[in-house]
VOPAGU-2260 file (C-alpha; in pm, 1 decimal, decimal comma):
REM VOPAGU-2260
SITE   aa  ch    i         X         Y         Z
SITE  MET   A    0      12,1      -4,4      26,3
SITE  ILE   A    1     310,7     220,9      75,8
SITE  HIS   A    2     401,4     170,6    -292,3
SITE  SER   A    3      62,4     278,3    -397,0
SITE  VAL   A    4      79,9     571,2    -182,1
SITE  LEU   A    5     415,0     701,4    -376,0
SITE  LEU   A    6     303,0     633,0    -695,9
SITE  VAL   A    7       2,0     809,1    -644,8
SITE  THR   A    8     150,8    1105,4    -487,8
SITE  LEU   A    9     433,1    1177,8    -774,6
SITE  GLY   A   10     126,0    1127,6   -1002,2
SITE  VAL   A   11      -5,9    1395,4    -874,8
SITE  ALA   A   12     343,6    1588,2    -853,9
SITE  ILE   A   13     353,2    1548,8   -1260,1
SITE  THR   A   14      35,5    1559,7   -1312,7
SITE  ALA   A   15      69,9    1921,3   -1184,9
SITE  PHE   A   16     354,6    1950,0   -1354,6
SITE  MET   A   17     180,2    1914,5   -1665,8
SITE  SER   A   18     -98,2    2063,5   -1600,5
SITE  PHE   A   19     111,0    2425,5   -1512,0
SITE  TRP   A   20     273,5    2414,1   -1829,4
SITE  SER   A   21     -46,7    2319,5   -2043,4
SITE  VAL   A   22    -245,4    2599,7   -1916,2
SITE  VAL   A   23      99,0    2851,8   -2046,6
SITE  PHE   A   24     101,6    2655,3   -2380,0
SITE  SER   A   25    -231,4    2819,9   -2414,8
SITE  ILE   A   26    -152,2    3169,8   -2470,3
SITE  PHE   A   27      50,5    3014,5   -2844,5
SITE  PRO   A   28     -96,6    2923,5   -3158,0
SITE  ASP   A   29    -274,1    2588,3   -3220,4
SITE  ALA   A   30    -278,9    2544,0   -2846,0
SITE  ASP   A   31    -504,2    2299,9   -2813,7
SITE  ASN   A   32    -349,8    2018,0   -3019,4
SITE  LYS   A   33     -49,8    2135,2   -2861,6
SITE  ILE   A   34    -177,8    2063,6   -2539,3
SITE  HIS   A   35    -305,9    1743,9   -2665,1
SITE  LYS   A   36      23,9    1629,4   -2735,2
SITE  VAL   A   37     115,4    1745,6   -2381,9
SITE  ALA   A   38    -150,7    1505,5   -2211,9
SITE  ASN   A   39     -12,5    1208,1   -2468,2
SITE  LEU   A   40     278,6    1227,9   -2260,8
SITE  TRP   A   41     219,8    1325,8   -1939,9
SITE  ALA   A   42      18,4     913,1   -1994,9
SITE  LYS   A   43     309,8     760,7   -2147,9
SITE  ILE   A   44     522,1     899,8   -1742,4
SITE  LEU   A   45     241,7     798,4   -1531,5
SITE  LEU   A   46     157,6     422,4   -1719,0
SITE  LEU   A   47     580,5     405,1   -1755,1
SITE  ILE   A   48     632,9     509,5   -1311,8
SITE  CYS   A   49     282,7     246,8   -1222,9
SITE  ASN   A   50     478,7     -44,8   -1472,1
SITE  THR   A   51     123,5     -54,0   -1653,0
SITE  LYS   A   52     195,1    -217,7   -2038,3
SITE  VAL   A   53     -86,1    -154,8   -2290,8
SITE  LYS   A   54    -118,1    -379,1   -2602,4
SITE  VAL   A   55    -313,0    -222,6   -2864,7
SITE  ILE   A   56    -536,2    -439,2   -3085,2
SITE  GLY   A   57    -685,5    -315,2   -3454,6
SITE  GLU   A   58    -448,3      33,1   -3468,2
SITE  GLU   A   59    -524,5      28,0   -3860,0
SITE  ASN   A   60    -967,2      38,7   -3815,0
SITE  LEU   A   61    -909,9     414,3   -3670,4
SITE  LEU   A   62    -938,1     707,4   -3961,6
SITE  ARG   A   63    -659,1     856,0   -4035,4
SITE  GLY   A   64    -748,0    1221,6   -4124,6
SITE  LYS   A   65   -1071,3    1221,6   -4059,8
SITE  PRO   A   66   -1324,0    1283,7   -3727,2
SITE  GLN   A   67   -1500,3     998,2   -3597,3
SITE  ILE   A   68   -1620,9     993,7   -3232,9
SITE  LEU   A   69   -1427,3     708,9   -3009,7
SITE  MET   A   70   -1636,6     490,0   -2795,8
SITE  ALA   A   71   -1476,0     244,5   -2493,3
SITE  ASN   A   72   -1593,8      52,4   -2187,9
SITE  HIS   A   73   -1471,7     205,4   -1832,1
SITE  GLN   A   74   -1328,2       3,0   -1589,4
SITE  SER   A   75   -1056,6     236,2   -1424,1
SITE  ASP   A   76    -892,6     642,9   -1381,1
SITE  PHE   A   77    -649,3     421,4   -1609,9
SITE  ASP   A   78    -844,2     375,9   -1938,3
SITE  ILE   A   79    -811,1     780,8   -1939,2
SITE  LEU   A   80    -410,5     725,7   -1973,4
SITE  ILE   A   81    -480,4     399,6   -2208,2
SITE  SER   A   82    -642,2     614,8   -2480,0
SITE  LEU   A   83    -427,9     925,8   -2452,0
SITE  ALA   A   84     -61,6     732,0   -2441,9
SITE  TYR   A   85    -198,5     474,8   -2729,4
SITE  ILE   A   86    -490,2     674,0   -2928,1
SITE  PRO   A   87    -286,4     850,1   -3187,3
SITE  LEU   A   88    -497,1    1084,5   -3357,8
SITE  GLN   A   89    -576,3    1443,4   -3159,6
SITE  PHE   A   90    -934,5    1387,5   -3048,4
SITE  ARG   A   91   -1105,6    1606,4   -2767,4
SITE  TRP   A   92   -1257,4    1404,3   -2426,1
SITE  ILE   A   93   -1630,0    1502,9   -2304,5
SITE  ALA   A   94   -1644,4    1483,1   -1941,3
SITE  LYS   A   95   -1743,3    1560,5   -1674,7
SITE  LYS   A   96   -1780,5    1885,4   -1472,0
SITE  GLU   A   97   -1640,7    1789,5   -1159,5
SITE  LEU   A   98   -1258,4    1739,6   -1305,7
SITE  PHE   A   99   -1316,8    2083,8   -1462,6
SITE  SER   A  100   -1338,5    2177,3   -1088,2
SITE  ILE   A  101    -983,9    2072,4   -1011,3
SITE  PRO   A  102    -714,6    2389,3    -970,1
SITE  ILE   A  103    -460,4    2358,5   -1216,2
SITE  PHE   A  104    -622,5    2037,9   -1426,4
SITE  GLY   A  105    -926,9    2213,6   -1488,2
SITE  ALA   A  106    -788,4    2484,6   -1656,4
SITE  ALA   A  107    -543,4    2285,6   -1893,3
SITE  MET   A  108    -898,2    2078,1   -1957,5
SITE  ARG   A  109    -977,9    2371,7   -2082,2
SITE  SER   A  110    -712,3    2550,0   -2252,6
SITE  ALA   A  111    -692,2    2173,3   -2450,0
SITE  GLY   A  112   -1060,7    2202,3   -2521,8
SITE  TYR   A  113   -1204,7    1914,7   -2389,7
SITE  ILE   A  114   -1580,5    1966,2   -2345,8
SITE  GLU   A  115   -1780,4    1944,9   -2021,2
SITE  ILE   A  116   -2064,3    1804,0   -1982,4
SITE  ASP   A  117   -2308,8    1874,1   -1672,7
SITE  ARG   A  118   -2525,9    1578,9   -1624,9
SITE  SER   A  119   -2734,0    1662,0   -1415,4
SITE  ASN   A  120   -2884,2    1945,7   -1637,7
SITE  ARG   A  121   -3049,5    1803,5   -1957,8
SITE  GLY   A  122   -2998,1    2198,7   -2146,1
SITE  ASN   A  123   -2650,7    2241,3   -2017,0
SITE  ALA   A  124   -2566,9    1840,4   -2180,4
SITE  LEU   A  125   -2747,6    1920,8   -2471,5
SITE  HIS   A  126   -2550,9    2245,8   -2554,0
SITE  SER   A  127   -2237,6    2046,0   -2464,4
SITE  MET   A  128   -2326,6    1807,4   -2744,4
SITE  ASP   A  129   -2352,5    2108,9   -2939,7
SITE  GLU   A  130   -2053,1    2221,6   -2852,1
SITE  ALA   A  131   -1893,3    1890,1   -2961,9
SITE  ALA   A  132   -2004,1    1933,5   -3281,4
SITE  LEU   A  133   -1806,5    2244,8   -3401,4
SITE  ARG   A  134   -1459,8    2050,0   -3220,4
SITE  ILE   A  135   -1596,7    1740,7   -3545,7
SITE  GLN   A  136   -1677,7    2063,6   -3795,5
SITE  LYS   A  137   -1340,0    2147,8   -3738,1
SITE  GLY   A  138   -1204,1    1782,6   -3774,4
SITE  LYS   A  139   -1137,8    1737,8   -3477,6
SITE  SER   A  140   -1234,3    1324,6   -3312,7
SITE  ILE   A  141   -1399,9    1272,6   -3002,0
SITE  MET   A  142   -1389,7    1035,1   -2707,8
SITE  THR   A  143   -1567,4     915,8   -2447,3
SITE  PHE   A  144   -1693,5     654,2   -2226,3
SITE  PRO   A  145   -2112,2     612,3   -2291,0
SITE  GLU   A  146   -2163,2     392,1   -2005,9
SITE  GLY   A  147   -2129,1     717,4   -1774,0
SITE  THR   A  148   -1910,4     561,9   -1494,7
SITE  ARG   A  149   -1644,7     326,5   -1428,8
SITE  SER   A  150   -1751,3     -10,7   -1343,6
SITE  ARG   A  151   -1670,8    -205,3   -1019,1
SITE  ASN   A  152   -1701,3    -544,0   -1190,4
SITE  GLY   A  153   -1581,2    -473,7   -1486,5
SITE  GLU   A  154   -1906,9    -583,3   -1664,2
SITE  ILE   A  155   -1995,6    -337,1   -1946,8
SITE  LYS   A  156   -2305,6    -133,5   -1863,6
SITE  PRO   A  157   -2520,7     -18,9   -2034,6
SITE  PHE   A  158   -2489,9     296,4   -2247,7
SITE  LYS   A  159   -2627,0     645,7   -2184,2
SITE  HIS   A  160   -2772,7     786,9   -2535,8
SITE  GLY   A  161   -2600,8    1150,2   -2527,7
SITE  THR   A  162   -2314,9    1117,0   -2795,3
SITE  PHE   A  163   -2502,6     878,7   -2988,0
SITE  TYR   A  164   -2737,4    1226,5   -3052,3
SITE  LEU   A  165   -2394,3    1370,5   -3167,8
SITE  ALA   A  166   -2269,6    1095,7   -3320,5
SITE  LEU   A  167   -2616,8    1126,4   -3556,6
SITE  LYS   A  168   -2633,3    1531,3   -3474,1
SITE  SER   A  169   -2279,1    1520,4   -3718,5
SITE  GLY   A  170   -2293,2    1213,3   -3929,1
SITE  VAL   A  171   -1957,8    1063,3   -3862,5
SITE  PRO   A  172   -1853,0     717,8   -3732,7
SITE  ILE   A  173   -1855,1     558,8   -3424,5
SITE  VAL   A  174   -1533,6     367,6   -3342,6
SITE  PRO   A  175   -1578,8      95,3   -3095,5
SITE  VAL   A  176   -1304,2      95,0   -2770,4
SITE  SER   A  177   -1273,7    -227,6   -2548,8
SITE  ILE   A  178   -1019,8    -182,3   -2273,1
SITE  ILE   A  179    -969,6    -517,1   -2126,1
SITE  GLY   A  180    -787,9    -560,3   -1710,7
SITE  SER   A  181    -776,4    -188,1   -1659,9
SITE  GLY   A  182    -981,6    -251,3   -1357,1
SITE  GLN   A  183    -690,1    -512,4   -1189,2
SITE  ILE   A  184    -469,3    -217,2   -1228,9
SITE  MET   A  185    -600,4      35,3   -1009,2
SITE  HIS   A  186    -993,0    -109,2    -891,9
SITE  LYS   A  187   -1294,4     226,9    -873,8
SITE  ARG   A  188   -1255,3     400,5    -552,7
SITE  SER   A  189    -887,0     257,3    -435,3
SITE  LEU   A  190    -595,9     419,4    -416,9
SITE  ARG   A  191    -400,7      36,7    -473,1
SITE  ILE   A  192    -207,4      16,8    -821,2
SITE  LYS   A  193     -95,0    -347,0    -940,4
SITE  PRO   A  194     156,3    -338,1   -1245,0
SITE  GLY   A  195      24,0    -498,0   -1506,3
SITE  GLN   A  196     -80,8    -571,7   -1889,2
SITE  ILE   A  197    -377,3    -416,9   -2064,9
SITE  LYS   A  198    -538,9    -505,0   -2400,3
SITE  MET   A  199    -711,3    -199,5   -2641,0
SITE  VAL   A  200    -855,0    -341,5   -2903,8
SITE  ILE   A  201    -965,6     -94,6   -3127,5
SITE  GLY   A  202   -1315,1    -222,4   -3379,1
SITE  LYS   A  203   -1423,7    -132,2   -3702,5
SITE  PRO   A  204   -1603,2     228,4   -3795,6
SITE  ILE   A  205   -1970,5     152,7   -3768,1
SITE  GLU   A  206   -2152,0     467,1   -4012,7
SITE  VAL   A  207   -2382,4     599,9   -3866,7
SITE  LYS   A  208   -2541,8     726,7   -4188,6
SITE  ASN   A  209   -2860,6     468,2   -4225,9
SITE  TYR   A  210   -3003,8     517,8   -3870,7
SITE  ASP   A  211   -3226,6     852,1   -3685,1
SITE  ILE   A  212   -3312,6     947,9   -3345,8
SITE  GLU   A  213   -3612,9     686,2   -3424,7
SITE  LYS   A  214   -3282,4     432,4   -3459,9
SITE  ARG   A  215   -3111,6     525,8   -3256,1
SITE  ASN   A  216   -3176,1     233,0   -2968,0
SITE  GLU   A  217   -3064,9      20,5   -3190,8
SITE  LEU   A  218   -2732,3     226,8   -3292,6
SITE  VAL   A  219   -2658,1     171,1   -2885,3
SITE  GLU   A  220   -2697,9    -174,9   -2915,2
SITE  ILE   A  221   -2495,0    -233,2   -3223,5
SITE  VAL   A  222   -2219,6     -13,8   -3115,9
SITE  ARG   A  223   -2279,0    -152,3   -2696,5
SITE  ASN   A  224   -2277,2    -540,8   -2811,3
SITE  GLU   A  225   -1952,5    -452,7   -3061,5
SITE  ILE   A  226   -1738,9    -363,0   -2743,2
SITE  ILE   A  227   -1873,3    -623,3   -2526,7
SITE  LYS   A  228   -1769,5    -946,6   -2817,3
SITE  ASN   A  229   -1426,1    -760,8   -2871,7
SITE  TYR   A  230   -1372,0    -743,4   -2473,7
SITE  ASN   A  231   -1505,8   -1100,7   -2462,7
SITE  ASP   A  232   -1308,2   -1239,1   -2738,1
SITE  TRP   A  233    -941,7   -1073,0   -2650,3
SITE  GLN   A  234    -993,6   -1145,8   -2308,3
SITE  GLU   A  235   -1087,5   -1489,7   -2393,0
SITE  GLU   A  236    -800,7   -1487,2   -2620,2
SITE  GLU   A  237    -456,7   -1577,9   -2351,9
SITE  LYS   A  238    -694,7   -1856,9   -2148,1
SITE  PRO   A  239    -586,1   -2158,5   -2207,4
SITE  ASP   A  240    -782,6   -2430,1   -2394,5
SITE  MET   A  241    -807,5   -2700,2   -2087,3
SITE  LYS   A  242    -792,2   -2945,3   -2359,3
SITE  ASP   A  243    -415,4   -2897,0   -2467,2
SITE  ILE   A  244    -327,2   -2887,6   -2117,3
SITE  LYS   A  245    -492,3   -3223,7   -2060,3
SITE  SER   A  246    -313,9   -3398,5   -2337,3
SITE  GLU   A  247     -16,8   -3217,6   -2191,4
SITE  THR   A  248     -34,0   -3382,1   -1912,8
SITE  THR   A  249    -114,5   -3792,3   -2011,6
Protein backbone atom coordinates (compact mmCIF):
# COMPACT_ATOMS: atom_id res chain seq x y z
CA MET A 1 0.00 0.00 0.00
CA ILE A 2 2.90 2.36 0.77
CA HIS A 3 4.19 1.79 -2.75
CA SER A 4 0.78 2.76 -4.17
CA VAL A 5 0.64 5.91 -2.04
CA LEU A 6 4.08 6.95 -3.30
CA LEU A 7 3.01 6.33 -6.89
CA VAL A 8 -0.17 8.37 -6.41
CA THR A 9 1.81 11.21 -4.80
CA LEU A 10 4.32 11.21 -7.64
CA GLY A 11 1.46 11.04 -10.15
CA VAL A 12 -0.24 14.07 -8.60
CA ALA A 13 3.03 16.04 -8.74
CA ILE A 14 3.60 15.13 -12.41
CA THR A 15 -0.02 15.99 -13.22
CA ALA A 16 0.28 19.41 -11.58
CA PHE A 17 3.54 20.12 -13.43
CA MET A 18 2.18 19.10 -16.83
CA SER A 19 -1.11 20.92 -16.22
CA PHE A 20 0.76 24.12 -15.41
CA TRP A 21 2.65 23.98 -18.70
CA SER A 22 -0.54 23.17 -20.57
CA VAL A 23 -2.08 26.39 -19.26
CA VAL A 24 1.07 28.27 -20.30
CA PHE A 25 0.88 26.78 -23.82
CA SER A 26 -2.72 28.00 -24.12
CA ILE A 27 -1.47 31.47 -25.16
CA PHE A 28 0.25 30.10 -28.28
CA PRO A 29 -1.33 29.43 -31.71
CA ASP A 30 -2.78 25.95 -32.24
CA ALA A 31 -2.79 25.60 -28.46
CA ASP A 32 -5.27 22.76 -28.17
CA ASN A 33 -3.24 20.47 -30.44
CA LYS A 34 -0.04 21.27 -28.53
CA ILE A 35 -1.74 20.61 -25.20
CA HIS A 36 -3.05 17.26 -26.42
CA LYS A 37 0.56 16.29 -27.18
CA VAL A 38 1.48 17.29 -23.62
CA ALA A 39 -1.39 15.10 -22.37
CA ASN A 40 -0.06 12.23 -24.49
CA LEU A 41 3.37 12.58 -22.84
CA TRP A 42 1.79 12.92 -19.38
CA ALA A 43 -0.15 9.69 -19.86
CA LYS A 44 2.89 7.75 -21.09
CA ILE A 45 4.97 8.90 -18.10
CA LEU A 46 2.31 7.86 -15.58
CA LEU A 47 1.86 4.45 -17.21
CA LEU A 48 5.64 3.98 -17.20
CA ILE A 49 6.10 4.77 -13.51
CA CYS A 50 3.18 2.46 -12.66
CA ASN A 51 4.78 -0.34 -14.71
CA THR A 52 1.63 -0.66 -16.81
CA LYS A 53 2.08 -2.11 -20.28
CA VAL A 54 -0.52 -1.73 -23.03
CA LYS A 55 -1.06 -3.96 -26.06
CA VAL A 56 -3.02 -2.28 -28.85
CA ILE A 57 -5.03 -4.39 -31.29
CA GLY A 58 -6.74 -2.92 -34.36
CA GLU A 59 -4.98 0.44 -34.64
CA GLU A 60 -5.50 0.20 -38.41
CA ASN A 61 -9.25 0.68 -37.81
CA LEU A 62 -8.76 4.32 -36.85
CA LEU A 63 -9.81 6.79 -39.55
CA ARG A 64 -6.71 8.80 -40.38
CA GLY A 65 -7.33 12.43 -41.26
CA LYS A 66 -11.08 12.17 -40.59
CA PRO A 67 -13.14 13.01 -37.50
CA GLN A 68 -14.73 10.13 -35.59
CA ILE A 69 -16.35 9.47 -32.24
CA LEU A 70 -14.43 6.97 -30.13
CA MET A 71 -16.48 5.12 -27.51
CA ALA A 72 -14.87 2.90 -24.88
CA ASN A 73 -15.92 0.86 -21.88
CA HIS A 74 -14.83 2.26 -18.53
CA GLN A 75 -13.36 0.28 -15.61
CA SER A 76 -10.69 2.51 -14.11
CA ASP A 77 -9.14 5.98 -14.09
CA PHE A 78 -6.32 4.31 -16.04
CA ASP A 79 -8.65 4.17 -19.05
CA ILE A 80 -8.01 7.90 -19.53
CA LEU A 81 -4.24 7.40 -19.53
CA ILE A 82 -4.46 4.41 -21.89
CA SER A 83 -6.58 6.33 -24.39
CA LEU A 84 -4.37 9.44 -24.30
CA ALA A 85 -1.15 7.46 -24.59
CA TYR A 86 -2.11 4.90 -27.24
CA ILE A 87 -4.75 6.40 -29.53
CA PRO A 88 -2.57 8.24 -32.09
CA LEU A 89 -5.13 10.91 -32.99
CA GLN A 90 -5.94 14.44 -32.03
CA PHE A 91 -9.17 14.03 -30.07
CA ARG A 92 -11.13 15.94 -27.45
CA TRP A 93 -12.75 14.46 -24.36
CA ILE A 94 -16.32 14.88 -23.26
CA ALA A 95 -15.82 14.84 -19.48
CA LYS A 96 -17.99 15.36 -16.41
CA LYS A 97 -18.02 18.93 -15.11
CA GLU A 98 -16.55 17.97 -11.72
CA LEU A 99 -13.14 17.38 -13.31
CA PHE A 100 -13.03 20.98 -14.51
CA SER A 101 -13.21 22.17 -10.90
CA ILE A 102 -9.81 20.68 -10.04
CA PRO A 103 -7.27 23.54 -9.68
CA ILE A 104 -4.81 23.84 -12.60
CA PHE A 105 -5.91 20.48 -14.02
CA GLY A 106 -9.35 21.84 -14.87
CA ALA A 107 -7.82 24.90 -16.52
CA ALA A 108 -5.55 22.64 -18.57
CA MET A 109 -8.57 20.65 -19.74
CA ARG A 110 -10.31 23.81 -20.90
CA SER A 111 -7.14 24.96 -22.66
CA ALA A 112 -7.02 21.62 -24.49
CA GLY A 113 -10.55 22.15 -25.80
CA TYR A 114 -12.09 19.36 -23.73
CA ILE A 115 -15.86 19.60 -23.36
CA GLU A 116 -17.61 19.89 -20.01
CA ILE A 117 -20.87 18.01 -19.55
CA ASP A 118 -23.34 18.52 -16.71
CA ARG A 119 -25.22 15.25 -16.40
CA SER A 120 -27.62 16.73 -13.84
CA ASN A 121 -28.89 19.39 -16.26
CA ARG A 122 -30.36 18.24 -19.58
CA GLY A 123 -30.20 21.73 -21.11
CA ASN A 124 -26.53 22.15 -20.29
CA ALA A 125 -25.80 18.63 -21.51
CA LEU A 126 -27.40 19.37 -24.88
CA HIS A 127 -25.34 22.56 -25.10
CA SER A 128 -22.21 20.44 -24.53
CA MET A 129 -23.25 18.19 -27.42
CA ASP A 130 -23.58 21.29 -29.66
CA GLU A 131 -20.09 22.36 -28.59
CA ALA A 132 -18.75 18.89 -29.39
CA ALA A 133 -20.41 19.06 -32.81
CA LEU A 134 -18.48 22.27 -33.51
CA ARG A 135 -15.23 20.48 -32.62
CA ILE A 136 -16.12 17.71 -35.09
CA GLN A 137 -16.89 20.25 -37.82
CA LYS A 138 -13.37 21.58 -37.30
CA GLY A 139 -12.00 18.09 -37.93
CA LYS A 140 -11.44 16.99 -34.34
CA SER A 141 -12.41 13.55 -33.08
CA ILE A 142 -14.28 13.04 -29.81
CA MET A 143 -13.54 10.46 -27.09
CA THR A 144 -16.10 9.37 -24.52
CA PHE A 145 -17.11 6.62 -22.09
CA PRO A 146 -20.81 6.04 -22.86
CA GLU A 147 -21.39 4.08 -19.64
CA GLY A 148 -21.07 7.44 -17.90
CA THR A 149 -19.12 6.07 -14.93
CA ARG A 150 -16.65 3.33 -14.09
CA SER A 151 -17.78 -0.26 -13.71
CA ARG A 152 -16.83 -1.82 -10.38
CA ASN A 153 -16.95 -5.46 -11.52
CA GLY A 154 -15.82 -5.21 -15.15
CA GLU A 155 -19.33 -5.74 -16.51
CA ILE A 156 -20.10 -3.33 -19.35
CA LYS A 157 -23.16 -1.40 -18.21
CA PRO A 158 -25.94 0.13 -20.35
CA PHE A 159 -24.87 3.14 -22.40
CA LYS A 160 -26.18 6.68 -22.03
CA HIS A 161 -27.52 8.17 -25.23
CA GLY A 162 -25.95 11.66 -25.25
CA THR A 163 -23.00 10.97 -27.52
CA PHE A 164 -25.19 8.90 -29.85
CA TYR A 165 -27.26 12.01 -30.48
CA LEU A 166 -23.94 13.71 -31.28
CA ALA A 167 -23.00 10.94 -33.72
CA LEU A 168 -26.36 11.18 -35.48
CA LYS A 169 -26.17 14.97 -35.64
CA SER A 170 -22.62 15.07 -37.00
CA GLY A 171 -22.88 11.98 -39.23
CA VAL A 172 -19.36 10.79 -38.38
CA PRO A 173 -18.60 7.10 -37.71
CA ILE A 174 -18.37 5.60 -34.23
CA VAL A 175 -15.21 3.64 -33.46
CA PRO A 176 -15.77 1.09 -30.65
CA VAL A 177 -12.88 0.63 -28.20
CA SER A 178 -12.64 -2.24 -25.72
CA ILE A 179 -10.25 -1.80 -22.79
CA ILE A 180 -9.40 -5.04 -21.02
CA GLY A 181 -7.71 -5.37 -17.63
CA SER A 182 -7.59 -1.76 -16.41
CA GLY A 183 -9.90 -2.57 -13.51
CA GLN A 184 -7.24 -4.97 -12.19
CA ILE A 185 -4.60 -2.22 -12.24
CA MET A 186 -6.66 0.17 -10.13
CA HIS A 187 -10.14 -0.58 -8.82
CA LYS A 188 -12.87 2.03 -8.59
CA ARG A 189 -12.61 4.09 -5.36
CA SER A 190 -9.20 2.60 -4.56
CA LEU A 191 -5.69 4.06 -4.52
CA ARG A 192 -4.00 0.67 -4.72
CA ILE A 193 -2.07 0.30 -7.99
CA LYS A 194 -0.97 -3.10 -9.28
CA PRO A 195 1.49 -3.42 -12.19
CA GLY A 196 0.09 -5.34 -15.12
CA GLN A 197 -0.74 -5.50 -18.80
CA ILE A 198 -3.79 -4.05 -20.49
CA LYS A 199 -5.25 -4.67 -23.92
CA MET A 200 -6.95 -1.98 -25.95
CA VAL A 201 -8.95 -3.36 -28.88
CA ILE A 202 -9.98 -0.83 -31.53
CA GLY A 203 -12.93 -2.14 -33.52
CA LYS A 204 -14.02 -1.36 -37.05
CA PRO A 205 -15.84 1.96 -37.56
CA ILE A 206 -19.63 1.82 -37.40
CA GLU A 207 -21.39 4.12 -39.87
CA VAL A 208 -24.37 6.07 -38.53
CA LYS A 209 -25.82 7.31 -41.83
CA ASN A 210 -28.53 4.63 -41.90
CA TYR A 211 -29.82 5.59 -38.44
CA ASP A 212 -31.93 8.44 -37.12
CA ILE A 213 -33.34 9.51 -33.75
CA GLU A 214 -36.12 6.91 -33.97
CA LYS A 215 -33.55 4.14 -34.50
CA ARG A 216 -31.03 5.38 -31.95
CA ASN A 217 -31.68 2.48 -29.56
CA GLU A 218 -30.67 0.06 -32.28
CA LEU A 219 -27.45 2.00 -32.87
CA VAL A 220 -26.68 2.05 -29.12
CA GLU A 221 -27.03 -1.73 -28.91
CA ILE A 222 -24.92 -2.34 -32.03
CA VAL A 223 -22.04 -0.26 -30.61
CA ARG A 224 -22.34 -1.75 -27.11
CA ASN A 225 -22.50 -5.32 -28.44
CA GLU A 226 -19.40 -4.72 -30.58
CA ILE A 227 -17.47 -3.43 -27.56
CA ILE A 228 -18.64 -6.42 -25.50
CA LYS A 229 -17.79 -8.89 -28.28
CA ASN A 230 -14.24 -7.58 -28.70
CA TYR A 231 -13.84 -7.44 -24.93
CA ASN A 232 -14.88 -11.07 -24.51
CA ASP A 233 -13.01 -12.36 -27.57
CA TRP A 234 -9.68 -10.83 -26.59
CA GLN A 235 -10.11 -11.55 -22.90
CA GLU A 236 -10.59 -15.22 -23.74
CA GLU A 237 -7.71 -15.21 -26.23
CA GLU A 238 -4.99 -15.74 -23.63
CA LYS A 239 -6.85 -18.30 -21.54
CA PRO A 240 -5.33 -21.74 -22.19
CA ASP A 241 -7.42 -24.42 -23.83
CA MET A 242 -8.13 -27.02 -21.12
CA LYS A 243 -8.10 -29.82 -23.71
CA ASP A 244 -4.56 -28.88 -24.73
CA ILE A 245 -3.45 -28.81 -21.09
CA LYS A 246 -4.90 -32.28 -20.47
CA SER A 247 -3.23 -33.71 -23.60
CA GLU A 248 0.14 -32.30 -22.50
CA THR A 249 -0.12 -33.88 -19.06
CA THR A 250 -1.10 -37.38 -20.26
